[in-house]
Backbone as ProteinMPNN parsed JSONL, in Angstrom:
{"seq_chain_A": "XXXXXXXXXXXXXXXXXXXXXXXXXXXXXXXXXXXXXXXXXXXXXXXXXXXXXXXXXXXXXXXXXXXXXXXXXXXXXXXXXXXXX", "coords_chain_A": {"N_chain_A": [[-133.928, -84.469, 138.776], [-133.149, -86.82, 136.345], [-134.623, -89.427, 134.757], [-134.341, -92.584, 133.042], [-136.558, -93.549, 130.316], [-137.403, -96.192, 130.568], [-137.268, -96.691, 133.221], [-135.335, -97.398, 136.207], [-131.92, -96.654, 137.203], [-131.059, -93.222, 137.96], [-130.248, -90.934, 135.319], [-129.086, -88.427, 135.461], [-128.504, -86.041, 138.07], [-129.367, -82.935, 139.155], [-129.012, -79.81, 140.884], [-131.754, -77.69, 141.918], [-132.535, -74.542, 140.461], [-132.315, -71.424, 142.128], [-133.204, -69.042, 141.256], [-134.884, -67.434, 138.456], [-134.616, -68.469, 135.1], [-132.015, -69.504, 135.09], [-129.348, -71.479, 133.929], [-128.793, -74.792, 134.577], [-126.187, -76.863, 134.663], [-124.077, -79.583, 134.434], [-120.703, -79.533, 134.036], [-119.285, -81.743, 133.358], [-120.79, -83.24, 131.596], [-120.522, -82.046, 129.096], [-117.935, -82.372, 128.434], [-115.161, -83.491, 126.472], [-114.652, -86.762, 126.31], [-113.222, -88.557, 124.846], [-110.519, -88.799, 124.938], [-109.125, -90.29, 127.433], [-106.967, -90.086, 129.175], [-104.841, -87.479, 130.181], [-102.182, -87.425, 129.336], [-102.273, -88.969, 126.992], [-103.903, -87.343, 125.418], [-102.297, -85.079, 125.243], [-100.265, -86.136, 123.711], [-101.517, -86.563, 121.259], [-102.009, -83.912, 120.471], [-99.372, -82.977, 120.463], [-98.25, -84.422, 118.351], [-99.196, -83.111, 116.145], [-97.592, -80.983, 115.611], [-94.564, -79.665, 114.183], [-92.131, -78.697, 115.289], [-90.71, -80.141, 117.77], [-89.393, -79.513, 120.169], [-90.32, -76.923, 120.856], [-93.137, -77.307, 121.119], [-93.201, -79.154, 123.178], [-92.163, -77.623, 125.287], [-94.134, -75.637, 125.411], [-96.476, -77.132, 126.064], [-95.67, -78.14, 128.495], [-95.512, -75.796, 130.016], [-98.212, -75.01, 129.934], [-99.35, -77.098, 131.408], [-98.113, -76.682, 133.835], [-98.925, -74.059, 134.656], [-101.714, -74.103, 134.359], [-103.004, -76.463, 135.586], [-105.503, -77.415, 136.373], [-107.154, -76.871, 134.245], [-106.124, -78.118, 132.012], [-107.127, -80.036, 130.189], [-109.161, -78.618, 128.838], [-107.614, -76.609, 127.692], [-106.069, -78.128, 125.918], [-108.092, -79.0, 124.24], [-108.83, -76.599, 123.0], [-106.465, -76.073, 121.6], [-106.458, -78.321, 119.872], [-108.803, -77.879, 118.378], [-108.066, -75.523, 117.09], [-105.939, -76.387, 115.544], [-107.273, -78.084, 113.796], [-108.957, -76.252, 112.523], [-107.206, -74.435, 111.349], [-105.086, -75.674, 109.511]], "CA_chain_A": [[-133.478, -85.814, 138.523], [-133.54, -87.285, 135.017], [-134.713, -90.885, 134.766], [-134.564, -93.165, 131.715], [-137.97, -93.878, 130.093], [-137.692, -97.563, 130.989], [-137.075, -96.784, 134.665], [-133.969, -97.749, 136.576], [-131.083, -95.66, 137.876], [-131.111, -91.873, 137.37], [-129.22, -90.576, 134.336], [-128.407, -87.245, 135.986], [-129.131, -85.353, 139.193], [-128.906, -81.55, 139.186], [-129.72, -78.99, 141.881], [-132.751, -76.765, 141.388], [-132.117, -73.139, 140.449], [-133.024, -70.587, 143.093], [-133.795, -67.918, 140.524], [-135.567, -67.717, 137.211], [-133.81, -68.351, 133.896], [-130.644, -69.963, 135.284], [-129.009, -72.752, 133.314], [-128.157, -75.742, 135.478], [-125.469, -77.775, 133.785], [-122.869, -80.22, 134.951], [-119.704, -79.393, 132.975], [-118.781, -83.07, 133.002], [-121.576, -83.754, 130.479], [-120.078, -81.463, 127.836], [-116.509, -82.616, 128.285], [-114.732, -84.492, 125.491], [-114.054, -87.878, 127.049], [-112.623, -89.504, 123.922], [-109.146, -88.965, 125.408], [-109.328, -90.495, 128.862], [-105.804, -89.653, 129.94], [-104.258, -86.213, 129.717], [-100.938, -87.726, 128.609], [-102.641, -89.399, 125.638], [-104.415, -86.164, 124.725], [-101.124, -84.251, 124.954], [-99.524, -86.79, 122.627], [-102.264, -86.284, 120.025], [-101.728, -82.517, 120.124], [-97.935, -82.882, 120.201], [-97.957, -85.002, 117.037], [-99.645, -82.198, 115.09], [-96.603, -79.92, 115.451], [-93.276, -80.072, 113.634], [-91.046, -78.349, 116.198], [-90.95, -80.929, 118.979], [-88.864, -78.811, 121.343], [-91.208, -75.808, 121.216], [-94.438, -77.775, 121.597], [-92.979, -79.766, 124.494], [-92.016, -76.534, 126.235], [-95.435, -74.988, 125.53], [-97.379, -78.022, 126.801], [-95.163, -78.203, 129.863], [-95.924, -74.549, 130.663], [-99.658, -75.095, 130.126], [-99.641, -78.022, 132.504], [-97.605, -76.081, 135.063], [-99.705, -72.891, 135.057], [-103.159, -74.355, 134.321], [-103.22, -77.909, 135.747], [-106.927, -77.732, 136.505], [-107.835, -76.661, 132.97], [-105.276, -78.604, 130.926], [-107.944, -80.709, 129.174], [-109.815, -77.585, 128.048], [-106.562, -75.956, 126.904], [-105.728, -79.045, 124.834], [-109.22, -78.977, 123.307], [-108.708, -75.364, 122.215], [-105.355, -76.3, 120.665], [-106.853, -79.279, 118.852], [-109.762, -77.217, 117.483], [-107.316, -74.561, 116.279], [-105.165, -77.176, 114.579], [-108.219, -78.563, 112.785], [-109.504, -75.109, 111.785], [-106.125, -73.763, 110.626], [-104.014, -76.681, 109.336]], "C_chain_A": [[-134.015, -86.23, 137.155], [-133.475, -88.809, 135.032], [-134.887, -91.407, 133.344], [-136.033, -93.551, 131.551], [-138.345, -95.274, 130.609], [-137.591, -97.742, 132.496], [-135.623, -97.121, 134.975], [-133.25, -96.604, 137.252], [-131.19, -94.3, 137.193], [-129.964, -91.65, 136.384], [-128.407, -89.405, 134.866], [-129.212, -86.67, 137.141], [-128.52, -83.957, 139.256], [-129.66, -80.795, 140.267], [-130.75, -78.097, 141.193], [-132.222, -75.338, 141.475], [-132.948, -72.351, 141.444], [-133.727, -69.433, 142.401], [-134.467, -68.378, 139.254], [-134.6, -67.541, 136.04], [-132.36, -68.777, 134.049], [-130.447, -71.324, 134.63], [-128.281, -73.616, 134.329], [-127.5, -76.785, 134.594], [-124.235, -78.301, 134.491], [-121.842, -80.176, 133.824], [-119.14, -80.732, 132.525], [-119.523, -83.629, 131.782], [-121.069, -83.234, 129.136], [-118.601, -81.7, 127.551], [-116.231, -83.682, 127.24], [-114.014, -85.605, 126.246], [-113.442, -88.909, 126.125], [-111.153, -89.756, 124.272], [-109.218, -89.075, 126.929], [-108.165, -89.976, 129.698], [-105.222, -88.393, 129.32], [-102.996, -86.478, 128.905], [-101.225, -88.163, 127.177], [-103.116, -88.218, 124.803], [-103.253, -85.246, 124.334], [-100.339, -84.832, 123.781], [-100.207, -86.54, 121.282], [-101.967, -84.863, 119.554], [-100.264, -82.358, 119.72], [-97.592, -83.373, 118.792], [-98.374, -84.102, 115.882], [-98.626, -81.098, 114.803], [-95.276, -80.475, 114.951], [-92.131, -79.841, 114.617], [-91.298, -78.983, 117.569], [-90.501, -80.197, 120.245], [-89.816, -77.705, 121.803], [-92.547, -76.291, 121.754], [-94.299, -78.459, 122.954], [-92.875, -78.703, 125.579], [-93.374, -75.856, 126.482], [-96.402, -75.842, 126.359], [-96.96, -78.15, 128.262], [-95.591, -76.964, 130.649], [-97.437, -74.532, 130.913], [-99.999, -75.961, 131.329], [-99.188, -77.446, 133.844], [-98.529, -74.963, 135.566], [-101.214, -73.137, 135.131], [-103.466, -75.843, 134.512], [-104.698, -78.293, 135.824], [-107.657, -77.682, 135.165], [-107.055, -77.196, 131.775], [-106.095, -79.268, 129.828], [-108.613, -79.676, 128.256], [-108.808, -76.854, 127.16], [-106.173, -76.827, 125.703], [-106.851, -79.096, 123.794], [-109.161, -77.744, 122.414], [-107.591, -75.52, 121.185], [-105.768, -77.226, 119.535], [-107.847, -78.66, 117.87], [-109.057, -76.22, 116.559], [-106.51, -75.264, 115.192], [-106.075, -77.634, 113.437], [-108.751, -77.416, 111.919], [-108.454, -74.431, 110.897], [-104.948, -74.713, 110.43], [-102.716, -76.15, 108.823]], "O_chain_A": [[-135.188, -86.018, 136.847], [-132.425, -89.402, 135.282], [-135.516, -90.743, 132.52], [-136.698, -93.852, 132.542], [-139.478, -95.498, 131.035], [-137.808, -98.844, 132.998], [-134.779, -97.123, 134.079], [-133.874, -95.697, 137.804], [-131.389, -94.23, 135.98], [-128.848, -92.123, 136.598], [-127.182, -89.387, 134.74], [-130.436, -86.793, 137.188], [-127.306, -83.809, 139.395], [-130.82, -81.101, 140.543], [-130.616, -77.79, 140.009], [-131.548, -74.971, 142.438], [-134.148, -72.586, 141.585], [-134.723, -68.911, 142.9], [-134.601, -69.577, 139.008], [-133.849, -66.566, 135.998], [-131.54, -68.435, 133.197], [-131.287, -72.214, 134.765], [-127.259, -73.205, 134.879], [-128.178, -77.505, 133.861], [-123.456, -77.543, 135.07], [-122.089, -80.731, 132.754], [-118.581, -80.84, 131.434], [-118.952, -84.406, 131.016], [-121.183, -83.934, 128.13], [-118.087, -81.262, 126.522], [-116.97, -84.66, 127.129], [-112.91, -85.414, 126.755], [-113.162, -90.028, 126.556], [-110.606, -90.807, 123.938], [-109.355, -88.069, 127.625], [-108.366, -89.481, 130.807], [-105.125, -88.264, 128.1], [-102.767, -85.821, 127.89], [-100.51, -87.777, 126.252], [-102.776, -88.103, 123.625], [-103.228, -84.702, 123.23], [-99.811, -84.089, 122.954], [-99.531, -86.327, 120.275], [-101.704, -84.64, 118.372], [-99.958, -81.677, 118.741], [-96.736, -82.795, 118.122], [-97.943, -84.317, 114.749], [-98.788, -80.352, 113.837], [-94.91, -81.611, 115.255], [-91.257, -80.696, 114.763], [-92.007, -78.427, 118.408], [-91.172, -80.265, 121.274], [-90.085, -77.568, 122.997], [-93.048, -75.749, 122.739], [-95.194, -78.351, 123.792], [-93.433, -78.862, 126.665], [-93.719, -75.542, 127.622], [-97.071, -75.328, 127.256], [-97.803, -78.255, 129.152], [-95.987, -77.069, 131.81], [-97.89, -74.095, 131.97], [-100.832, -75.598, 132.159], [-99.816, -77.697, 134.873], [-98.874, -74.92, 136.747], [-101.916, -72.457, 135.88], [-104.136, -76.432, 133.663], [-105.087, -79.376, 135.386], [-108.659, -78.371, 134.973], [-107.295, -76.775, 130.644], [-105.794, -79.086, 128.648], [-108.626, -79.845, 127.037], [-109.111, -76.519, 126.014], [-105.972, -76.316, 124.601], [-106.583, -79.22, 122.599], [-109.412, -77.83, 121.212], [-107.758, -75.141, 120.026], [-105.47, -76.959, 118.371], [-107.748, -78.886, 116.664], [-109.412, -76.093, 115.387], [-106.417, -74.785, 114.062], [-105.698, -77.58, 112.266], [-108.969, -77.591, 110.72], [-108.777, -73.917, 109.826], [-103.926, -74.579, 111.102], [-101.765, -76.91, 108.645]]}, "name": "protein", "num_of_chains": 1, "seq": "XXXXXXXXXXXXXXXXXXXXXXXXXXXXXXXXXXXXXXXXXXXXXXXXXXXXXXXXXXXXXXXXXXXXXXXXXXXXXXXXXXXXX"}
């Protein structure tokens, strides 16, 4: 349990590792939450491409095949767009 220095409600609660050297991390802490809705995030990525038909088809397929990981897939796309304009 991680408590703020001033006291109050816990900042985070993580289970204890059963073994030695295991990283305990809640993936929610490292997630990019600047785009709260997937639709908004998709729109940001979509606007970076010229061929609207192809990117719409690609994003539709991503959402169909990887609905659980769509946010992470969009993050990879956005990082690639920024790295290779």
